[in-house]
DOGU-759321 format. One record per residue: z, y, x of N, C-alpha, C, CB in turn. Coordinates in steps of 0.2 Angstrom, whole numbers, plus 5000, padded with zeros to 4 digits. Glycine has a CB too. Layout:
<sites>
ZYXZYXZYXZYX
...
</sites>
This chain:
<sites>
393349756624393649816621393749806614393449886623
394249826610394249816603393749846599394949846601
393449896601392949936597392349896597392850006599
392149856603391549826604391549756600391449816611
392149736599392149666596391949666589392949636596
391649616586391449616579392049606574390949556578
391949636569392549636564392549566561392349676558
393149546560393349476557392949466551394049466556
392649406550392349386544392849376538391849326545
392549386532393049376527393149306526392749406520
393849286526394049216525393949196518394749206528
393849126517393749106511394349106507393549026511
394949106510395549106506396049146511395849036504
396549186508397049216512397449166515397449266507
397649186521398149146525398749126522398249176532
399049066523399649056520400249066524399648976518
400149086530400749096534400949176534400549086542
401549186536401849256535401449296539402649256537
401349366537401049416541401449426547400949476537
401049446553401349456559401649526559400849456565
402249536562402549606562402349636569403249606561
402049606573401849626580401249676580401749576585
401249726584400649766584400049726586400749826590
399449746583398849716583398649716591398249746579
398749766594398549776601399149776606398149836603
399549836605400149836609400549896606400049856617
401149916609401549966606401350036607402249956609
400750046611400450106612399850116608400250116619
399750076603399150076599399250056592398650026602
398950096588398950086580398250076578399250146577
398150016574397449996572397550006564397249926574
397150056561397150066554396450046551397250146553
396450016546395849996542395650046537395849926539
395150086537394950126532394450096527394550186535
394450126521394050086516393350116515394450096509
393250166519392550196518392350226525392450246512
391650236526391450266532391550336532390650246532
391650366538391750436539391050466539392150456545
390850516535390250546535390150596540390050576528
390650636542390550696546391150706549390250756542
391250716556391850726559391950806560391850696566
391550846557391650916557392050926551391050956557
392750936551393150946546393051006542393850946548
392751056544392551116541391951106536392451176545
391551056538390951046534390950996529390351026539
391250936531391250886526391850896520391450816530
391750856515392250866509392950846511391950826503
393450866508394150856510394250776509394550896506
393950746504394050676503393750636509393650656497
393350666513393050626519393550646525392350646521
393750706526394050736531394850706531394050806532
395050686525395750676525395950616529395950656518
395450576532395650516536395750536543395050476536
395450596546395450606553395750686554394850596556
395650726549395750796551396450816553395550836544
396950786550397650806553397750776560398150786548
397350726562397450696568397050746574397150626568
396450756573396050796578396250866578395350786577
396250896572396350966571397050996569395850996566
397051056569397751086567397551156563398151106573
398051176559398051236555398651286557398051216548
398551346555399051396556399751376553398851466553
399751356546400251326543399951256540400551366537
400451206539400251146536400651126530400151096541
400751066529401151036524401650986526400751006518
402250986524402750936527402550876522403450956526
402850816523402750756520402850756512403150696522
403250806510403350826503402850876500404050836501
402450906504401950956502402151026502401750936495
402751036505402951106506402651136512403751106507
402451206512402151236518402651236524402051316516
402351226529402751216536402351246541402951146537
402651286546402351316551402051266556402751356555
401451276559401151236564400951276570400451196561
400351306570400151346576400351416575399351346576
400551436569400851496568401651496568400551536562
401951546570402751546570402951576563403051586576
402551616560402751656554402151686551403251706556
402251706545401651746541402051806537401251706537
401651856536401951906531401351926527402151966535
401551946521401051966516401152046514401051926509
400652086513400752156512400952156504400052196513
401152216502401452226495400852216490401752296495
400252236492399752236488399352166488399252296489
399552126492399252056492398552056495399252026485
398452106499397752106502397752096509397452176500
398252086512398352076519398852016521398552136523
398651966525399051916527399051916535398751846524
399651916538399651926545400051866547400051986547
399751826552400051766555400151786563399551706554
400751756565400851766572400851696575401651786573
400351686580400251626583400751606589399551626587
400851536589401351516595400951526601401551446593
401351546606401051556613400951486616401451606617
400451486621400351426625400051366622401051406627
399751376616399351316613398651316616399351326605
398451256617397751246620397351196616397851216627
396751196616396251156613396251086617395551186612
395951036615395950976619395550976625395750916614
395151026626394751036632395051086637394051056630
395651106635396051146639395951226638395851136646
395551246634395451316632396051336628394851326628
396351396630396851426626396751446619397251486630
397151436614397051456608397251536607397451416603
396751576604396951646603396751666596396551686609
396851726594396651746588395951746587396951816587
395551756593394851756592394551686590394551776599
394951636591394651566589394751566581395051516592
395351596579395451596571394951636568396151626570
394751696571394251736568393551706568394251806571
393451666573392751636574392751576569392751606581
393351546568393351486563393151516556394051456563
393451566554393351596547392551616547393751656546
392351646552391651666552391151606551391451706558
391351556554390951496554390951466547391251436559
391551466544391651436537391151486532392351446535
391151546533390851596529390051596530391051666530
389851566536389151566537388751516533389051556545
388351536528387951486524387651436528387551526520
387351456534386951406538387451346540386651436544
388051356541388451296543388551246537389151326545
388551276531388551226525389251206524388051176525
389751246525390451226525390651216517390951276528
390951156516391251146509391851186508391351066508
392151216513392651266512392451336510393051266518
391851346511391551416510391751446503390851416511
391651406497391751436491392451456490391551386485
392951426494393651446493393851506497394051386495
393451526502393551586506393151646505393651566513
392451636504391951686504392051736498391251656502
392351716492392451776487393051816489392551736481
393451796493394051836494394151866501394651796493
393851846506393951866513393451926514393851816518
393751986516393352046518393252046525393752106515
393752026529393652026536394351996540393552096539
394251986546394851956550394952006556394751886552
395552026557395652076563396052036568396052136560
395952056574396352016579396652076584395951976584
397152106582397452166585397752146592398052196582
397952076593398152056600397951976600398852066602
398051946606397851876606398251826602397851856613
398851846600399251806596399351836589399951796599
398951876586399051906580398351906576399351976580
398451876570397851866566397951906559397651796565
397551946557397651976550397051966546397752056551
397151936540396651916535396651976530396751846532
396052006530395952066525395552036519395652126528
395852046513395552016507395252066502396051976503
394752046499394452096494394852096488393752066493
395252046486395652046480396251996481395152016474
396752006478397351956479397151886477397851976474
397451846481397251766480397951736480396751746486
398151716474398851686474398951616478399051676467
398351586479398451526483398151526490398051466479
398151586493397851596499398251556505397751666501
398851556504399351526509399151456509400051536508
399051426503398951356503398251336505399051326496
397751376504397051366506397051366514396651426504
397451416517397451416524397751356527397851476527
398251326524398551266526398151206525399251266523
397851206520397451146518396751136521397451136511
396451196522395751196523395551226530395351236518
395951266533395651306538395851276545395951376538
395451226547395551186553395251226559395251116553
395751256563395451296568395051266574396051336572
394551296575394051266580393951316586393351246577
393751286592393751326598393051366598393751286604
393151436599392551476599392051466605392751556599
392351466611392051466617391651396617392451466623
391951346615391651276616391051276611392151216614
391151296605390651286600390051336602390851306593
390151396604389651436606389251406612389951506608
389451366616389151336621388651276619389551316626
388751256613388351196610387651216608388751166604
387151176608386451196606386451216599386051136607
386851186594386851206587387451186584386251166584
387551206578388151196574388251126573388151236568
387751086572387851016570388050976576387150986568
387950996582388150966588388950956588387950996594
389350996585390050996585390350926582390351056582
389950906577390150846573390150786578389750836567
389650786583389550726587390150726593388950736590
390450786594390950786600391450836598390550806606
391850826593392350876590392850886595392550856583
393150956595393650976599394151016594393451016605
394750996594395251026590395851036594395450986584
396451056591397051066594397651016592397251136594
397450966588397850926585398150876590397550886579
398650826587398950776591398550726594399550746588
397950716592397450666594396850696596397450606589
396450676601395850696603395350646602395850716610
394750666601394150616599393950586606393550656596
393850516605393550486611392850456609393950416613
392750426604392050406602392050376594391750356606
391550386591391450356585390850306585391350416579
390950246584390450196583390250196575390650126585
389750226573389550246566389650176562388950276566
389950186557390050126552390550076555389350096551
390850086561391250026563391950056565390950006570
392050106569392750126571392750196574393050076575
393250226573393350296577393950286581393550346571
393850306588394350296593394650366595394150256599
395350376594395650436596396150416601395950476590
396350466605396850456610397350516610396550456618
397950506611398450556610398350616615399150526612
398350676612398250736617398950756619397950796613
399050736626399650756629399850826630399750716635
399350866629399450936629399650966622398850976632
399750926617399850946611400550986611399950896606
400551046608401151086608401751066604400951156605
401651016599402150996595402450926597401950986588
402850896593403050826594402450786595403550806589
402450746600401950696601401950636598401850686609
401450606595401550546591401750486596400850526588
402050436593402350386596401850326599402850346592
401250336597400750286599400150326603400450246593
399950296608399450336612398750326610399450306619
398550266607397850256605397850246597397550196608
397450286594397350276586396650246585397550336583
396550186582395950156581395850156573395850086584
395350186571395250186564394650136563395150256560
394750076560394150036559393850036552394349956560
393250046551392950046545392849976542392250086545
393249966537393149896533393149906526393749856535
392549926523392449936516392649886511391749956515
392549826513392749766509393549756508392449706511
393849766503394549766502394849696504394749776495
394549636502394849576504394849566512394449516501
394349596515394249596522394849636525393649616525
395049686522395549726525396249686524395649796521
396349656519396949616518396949556523396949586510
396349526524396349466528396549496535395649436529
396249556537396349576544397149596545395949646545
397449616539398149636540398549576540398349676534
398449526536398849456536398749416543398649416531
398149426546398049386552398249426558397349376553
398449496557398749536563398149576566399049486568
397549576564397049606567397149686567396349586564
397449706561397549776560398249786559397149806554
398549846559399249866558399349896551399549906563
398849926548398949966542398249966538399150036544
398349946532397749946528397750006523397649876524
397250046522397250096518396850076511396750156521
397150096505396950076499396749996498396250116498
397349966498397349896497397049876490398049866498
396649826489396449806483397049796478396049746483
396949826472397549826468397749756465397449876462
397249716465397449646463397849606468396749606462
397949636474398249606480398949636481397949606486
399149696477399749726478400349686477399849786473
400449646471401049606470401049546475400949576463
400549526477400549466482400749496489399849436483
400549556491400749576498401449606498400249636500
401749626492402449646491402849586493402549676484
402649526492403049466493403049446501402849406489
402549476505402549456512403149486515401849476515
403549446519404149466522403949516528404549416525
403349516531403249556537402949616535402849516541
402849636529402449696527402849736522401849666523
402649796522402849846517402249876513403249906521
402349886507401849906502402149976499401649856497
401750026499401850086496401350106491401950146502
401550126485401150156480401250226480401250116473
400650266481400750336482400250376477400650356489
400550416472400150456468399850506472400550486462
399150516471398850566476398550626472398250526479
398750636466398550696462397850706462398850756465
397450646462396750646462396450616455396450616468
396350656450396050626444395450586445396050676439
395450526443394850486442394450506436394950406443
393850526437393450556431392750546432393650626430
392350566427391650566427391450636427391350526421
391150656432390850726432390150726428390650746439
390150776423389550786419389250846420389850786411
388550846420388150906422387950936415387450876425
388550966413388450996406388151066406389151006403
387951096412387651156412386851156410387651186419
386551096411385851086409385751076402385651016413
385551126398385451116391384951066388385251186388
384551036393384150986391384550916390383550976396
385150916393385450846393385950846387385850846400
386050786384386550776379387250796381386550696377
387450786387388050806389388250876389388250776396
387750916388387850996387388151006381387151026387
388250956376388550976369389250946370388150936364
389750986367390450966368390550906364390851026365
390250896358390350836354390150776358389950846347
389650776362389450716366389950706371388750726369
390150756374390650746380391350716377390850806383
391550736371392150716367391950636365392250756361
391350626363391250556361391250506367390550556358
391050526373391050486379391850476381390750516385
392250516379392950506381393250456376393350576380
393150476369393450426364393150356365393250456357
392550346368392250286368392550236373391550286370
392950266378393250226383393950206381393250266390
394150146382394850116381395150116388394850046378
395350176390395650186397396250146399395850256398
396650126394397250086395396950016397397650076389
396449986394396149926395395849926402395649906390
395449986404395149986410395649986416394750056410
396250026415396750026420397049956421397350076418
397149926415397449856416396949806419397549826409
396349806418395849756420395549786427395249746416
395349846428394949866434395549886439394549926433
396049916437396549946442397149906442396750016440
397149846438397749796438398349826437397749766445
398349876432398949906429399149966434399449856429
398849976439399050036444398750096442398950016451
398950136437398650196435398950226428397850186433
398750286426399050316420398450356417399650356422
398350336410397850376407398050456407397750356399
397450496407397550566407397150596402397450596414
397350656400396950696395396650756397397350706389
396750776404396450836406396350826414396850896405
396150876417395950866424396650876429395450906427
397050916427397650936431398150876431397950996428
398250846437398650786437399350806436398550756444
399750756433400450766432400850766438400750716427
400550746444400850746450400850806455400650676454
400450856452400450916456401150946455399950966453
401350986460402051026460402151066454402151066466
401551096451401651136445400951136442401851206447
400951156435400251156432400051106427399751166437
400451046427400250996422400651016415400450926425
400350986410400650996403400750926400400151046399
401350906399401450836396401250836389402150826397
401150896386400950896379400250876378401150956376
399850876383399150856383399050786384398650896388
398850756378398850676378398150656379399050656371
398050596382397350566383396950566376397450496386
396350556376395950556370396050496366395150556372
396250436369396350376365395650346364396750396359
395750276362395150236361394950246353395250166363
394350276352394250276345393450276344394450346342
393150216345392350216344392050236338392150146346
392450236332392150256326392150336326392650236320
392650366329392650446330392050466335393250466332
391950416340391450436345390750436342391550386351
390650386338389950376334389850436330389950316330
390450456326390350516322390150576325390950526318
390450586331390350646335389650646338390850646341
389350586340388650586342388250596337388550516345
388350576331387950596325387950666324388150556319
388550696324388650766323388250806328389350786323
388150786334387850816340387050806339388050796346
386850766335386150746334385850686337385750806337
386350646339386150576343386450516339386450576350
386250506333386550456329386350386332386250456322
385850386335385650316339385850316346384950306338
386250366348386450366355385850396360386650296358
385950386366385450406371385550366377385550486372
385050386382385150346389385450396394384450326391
385850376398386150416403386150376410386850436401
386050416415386150386422386850396425385550416427
387150346427387850356430387850336437388350306426
387950376442388050366449388750336450387850426453
388850296455389450266457389350246465389650206453
389850276469389850256476390150196476390250316480
390050156482390250086483391050086485389850056488
391350146485392050156487392450136481392250216490
392150136475392450126469392250046467392250176463
392750016463392549946461391949946456393249916457
391549906457390949896453391049886446390449846456
391649856445391849836438392049906434392449796438
392149956438392350016434391750046430392650076439
391150046434390550076431390350026426389950086436
390349956427390149906422390549916416390249836425
391249926416391649936410391449996406392449936412
391350056410391150116407390450106403391050176412
390050076406389350056403389450016397388850026408
389849966397389949916391390249956386390449866394
390749996387391150036381390650086378391750076384
390250126383389750176380389250136376389450216386
389050076378388550036375388750026368388349976378
389350016366389650006359389450066355390349986360
389350126357389250176353388550206354389750236355
388050156357387350176357387150216364387150216352
387650226368387450256374387250206380388050306377
386650206381386350156386386350186393385650136384
386750146397386950176404386550136410387650166405
386250176414385850156420386350166426385150186421
386650116428387150126434386750126440387650066434
386850176444386550186451387150176456386250256452
387250116458387750106463387550116470388150036462
387750156474387450176481388050176486387050236481
387950176492388450176497388750246497388150166504
389350256499389750316499389450376502390450306502
389150366508388950416512388350446508388650396519
387850406505387350426502387550466495386850376500
388050436492388350466486388550536487388850416483
388950536493389250606495388750656496389750596501
388250636499387750686500387450716494387150656505
387350666489387050686482387550736479386850626478
388150706479388650746475388850816478389350706475
388750826484388950886487388350936486389050876495
387750916484387150956483386950956476386650936488
387350936471387250946464386650896462387051016462
386550836465386050796464386350726461385650786470
386950726459387250656457387250656449387950656459
386850696446386850696438386450646435386650766436
386550646428386950686424387650666424386650686417
387850606427388550586427388650546433388650546420
389250556436389450516442390250506442389250556448
390450446444391150436444391350466451391250356445
391950506450392150536456392950546455391850606457
393250576460393950596461393950666464394350546464
394550696464394650756468395250756472394550816463
395250756478395850746482396250806482395650736489
396850806482397350856482397450876489398050836479
397050936491397050956498397551016500396350976500
397751046494398151106496398751116491397751176495
398951056488399551056483399551116478400151066488
398951136476398951186471398351166467398851266474
398351166460397751136456397151176457397951136449
397151236460396551276460396051246464396751346463
396251206469395751166473395251126468396051116478
395551086464395151046460394751086454395550996457
395151136451394951176446394351216448395451216443
394451256453393851296456393251256458394151346461
393451196462392951156464392451126459393151106469
392851106454392451056449392251096442392951006447
392651156441392551176434392451256434393151166430
392151286439391951356439391251366441392451396444
390951416439390251426440390051416447390051496438
390451436452390251436459390551376463390451496463
390851326459391151276462390751226466391551236457
390851206472390451156476390251096472390751136482
390751066468390651006464390651016457391150956466
390351076455390451096447389751106445390851156447
389651076439389051086435389251106428388551026435
389851146427390151156421390251236421390851116420
390251266415390451336415390751356408389751386416
391351386409391651406403391951476404392251356401
391751526401392051596402392751596402391751646398
393051556397393851566397394151536403394051526391
393851486406394151456412394051506418393751386414
393451536418393251586423393751646423392551616422
393951666417394451726416395151706418394451746409
395351646417396051616419396051606426396151556415
395551586429395451576437395551646440394851536439
395151696437395251756440395951786440394751806436
396251776434396951796433397451756439397251776426
397251696440397651666445397651696452397451596446
397051736453396951766460397551816462396351806460
397851846457398351896458399051866456398251956454
399051806454399751776452400051726458399551736446
400651746459400951706465401551676462401151756471
401751616464402351586462402251526457402851636458
402551476458402451406455402551416447402951356457
403051456445403151456437402551496434403751496436
402351556437401851596434401151556434401851666437
401051526440400351496441400351436437400251476448
400951396436400951336432400751356425401651306432
401051416422400851436415400151446414401251496413
399751476419399051486418398651416419398851536423
398951376423398551306424398651266418398851276430
399251276414399251236408398751256403399951246405
398651326403398151346398397451316400398051426398
397251316406396651286409396651216407396551296416
397151186408397151106407397051096399397851076408
397251136395397151126388396351136386397551176384
396051196389395351206388394951146391395151266392
395151126397394751066400394751006395394951056407
395350996392395450946387394950956381396150926385
395151006378394751026371394051026372395051086368
393751046378393051056379392750996382392951116383
393250946383392950876386392550896392392650836381
392850936397392450956403392250896407392851006407
392550846407392450786410392650726406392750786417
392450666408392750606405393350586410392150546405
393950586407394550576411394750496410395150616408
394850466416394950396416395650376418394550366421
395950406424396550386426396850426431396650306428
397550436432397850456438397650406443398650466437
397550436449397450386455398050376459396850416459
398150316461398650296466398350256472399150256462
398550276478398350236484398850186485398250286490
398650126487399150076489399050066497399050006485
399550076500399550066508399949996509399850126511
399749956514400149906516400149906524399849836513
400749896527400749896534401349856536400849966536
401349846543401849806546402549836546401649786553
403049796544403749816544403949856550404149766542
403749836556403949866562403649936563403749816568
403149956559402850016560403250076556402150016557
403450126560403850176557403350236555404350206562
403150236548402650286546402850316539401950256546
402750376538402950406532402350426528403450466533
402250406522401650426518401650496516401550376512
401150526516401050596514401150596506400450636516
401650626503401750616496401250656492402450636494
400950636486400550676482399950696485400950736480
399650656490399050676493398750616496399150736498
398050616497397750556500397650576508397050546497
397950626510397850646517398250596522398050716519
397950576527398350526532398650566537397850476535
399350556538399650596543399950546548400250636540
399750546554399950506560400350546565399450456562
400550596564400850646569401550616571400950716566
401950576567402550556568402650476568403050576563
402050446569402050376568402250346575401350346567
402650286574402850246580403050176578403450286584
403050136583403250066582404050066584402950016587
404450036579405150026580405249966585405450006574
404849926586404949866590404249836592405449816588
404249806598403649776600403749706603403249826605
</sites>
């Protein structure tokens, strides 16, 4: 069986023959190469950057996003919002079943919310719902009413991006909450078969799926962290689609007649998270944070490390969000003289030492370049490069300080996801506090509509720039390469993988 076979060894040189356009297995199977290991198959627990690989396949939401990021109905037929913004009512589609045959009812939705809110579950979605959900009513099996403690202008997006509905009866029959991750059940188009940890995830089409069924029966996600090995596997026909192709291979693969290459902005700023809340650390001082920004030649880093696939940025809010970015906010620019002056002003004329964590899902050259530039202003960097799963555990529990290279996936097509998660007092991935940002985020709660929300986000973006809340490196782009015969539409402006409409045009 394919899953049991060892992965192909990295070839000394890339094959010289044209890439095969035939399916790696057959026209009923799609083989995808992922760039990192899946840490946890419970999409309500793991970070969105982890679940983006499988969540839309196994699970489903009341509303979701179409390929362009617009809200679209899924398990619900409609929603309505009360005039005071404190009540959201969803009507469920009748006849939907989970992959074990249990019918979907409003009780499952209420249970899912309770599970997210339960601190013992350790859901990374909890900070986005706990402050605003007062309760969930189920007046009948097909009606769900969310009662809020306060208005939340992004609630519809949060439900669409975060709330993967899980089966109440099935989970209550498990010995503990963690057991769900070992044998997940959802209502999405693909059902879980097995996960060979660190090797491959096997999914099979759920023929009881209520919507349009995918065009391939089996979906195999192979874990191939090494970029050159993913490229080799694609060129030799071992896989059909490679996620996050090495940027230095983009131009070469674009010349392959049997392949298609897509460069997709994912609204995920590549940045360095700083633990600025700790007053004992140098990064607690704004001048130090500004110095660390001015010390980096981000244009040179993009050219060398990212092979030109990137764009410098001056704040956290990506220019590829539907709203909220401010083109007037410019990158800091490379100015080591100014950086040294800021360090002296902050009381560190001779620099200081700092530990920098980097997961192995990022090019090692990135951390090395950062350390080299910081070294020029006297900041001596201890690089801690660890595997992605270990890094994620540290980063999710505020143990990746005082600095770590990270990104923030666009999961709900509204900047509040990243802003609240990374730069508010209660953010899961935040070690930063600014009362001005807190006040503006609170204002967003009662603000609905792209134009009004965008205006507030532009103010936040300016603060995050001026306060150097992070070290901003580049806009992030994912490069996908796949066989020409594969009919697949990339999810725009997001790193989420969507295989609901995938099919082979020929076999």
